C-alpha angles and dihedrals in degrees: 000000000000113000120211123217113229115181143301117226115216124192094220129033101246099095100029094097094061123107130194110279094022114142120223135178121246092240089054091052091052092045091053092048090048091050090049093053092045088063088075119075090215089068096089102140142338146117111289087178114050105249121233120182089210092064101041095104097044104108097226093048094043088055091053094046093048094048104038110026099085115231086358087285124167091193121122115257112237122163134165105208095184099023128248123332113271087219098053092094090071094065142053133216091252110143125236104192103326100330139068125220107291094229091074092065100023116137095037119129121198135175116285088226103045094107096034129102095218094185094057097035099044120000097049093042091054094045092051094048098248096123140028117255089242129067124222120238113216134170126204116215111255090221091061093049093046091051102043110024111098108168145001127256088264087064096249114146112231101201094103092045088053090051090049093051091052092050096054109099100186123023090196093059101089094174095056092044089051090054092047090053089054089051092051093043090058093047104036120039114226091346094152099039092120097024115088103205096190089048091053090050089055094049091046094050103029107019132232123319096220142340126271115263127205126194100189115114118162136171093262108018140013106226115226138182093035089151142006097046090148084066090050088057096043095047092053093045090052089057098253127125110242113253125208143163118224133184117253115225110237115268095357126126094181126043141143134244122201132186116247094228135039095246098143133086117309092011093294134151123231115243123190118194106204122205110190094181095059095028095233138111137203125226118220137172111215130197118174105301096348123092127182121194110215104175154325128251118205112168 
């Protein structure tokens, strides 16, 4: 089957010009994310790039800190563009496993790089010739994700969340959504633990803030979807293709991407075989020694 890309809706204009298979420098990615965040008055200061004292005198890192850590701040960026979730009052911060119900922190926006070691994951790799200086922009068809994604990386099944989304008649009617949540809470225990409802409303109405970015580039596979798989689900359910930046292995025109976790149908991992020369990629679901090709994407 050949999958067709449709569109990806972004809240702000800074990524709307990108097309699948575009190449873009790392500094350009950061600049676009910074410009996106500056659209919100709450973004007054903070460290867009996670600060590490050990790296402060390395020229490439010093340039990033000076340019993107507002007011030379080392503080964590946390903004709430649309305020707190109107549904947060229903839930506590009690942990199930290692996470609390997403509603309690829903609506929060942080830096894409706050937990990333940019020196190890990007600067050093480029300096030692492991990766190209540009990143590749790819989008995954929303139809594929909607059909084959089953759970998030935190192992929460999303079937009930999918059912909830389809039952909502008006995403502007907070009162009716609130009542529907009560109905689902009584019927399905912890059904929305890894599904931020307010966040989905924002993606559905406004679009995404920025694409996913992955820094894993190995000799055999680039690992993808190491975090933020609730966004993968929500983006697809909003009708947008899922956008991401991936590193390009140096001097390669063909390489593979593979999801970190087996979150797709029948406990499989998503594999994407990228062909830069022909600007196309294949979609596969892998399980141990078995691989099933499900389609080709040629923008």
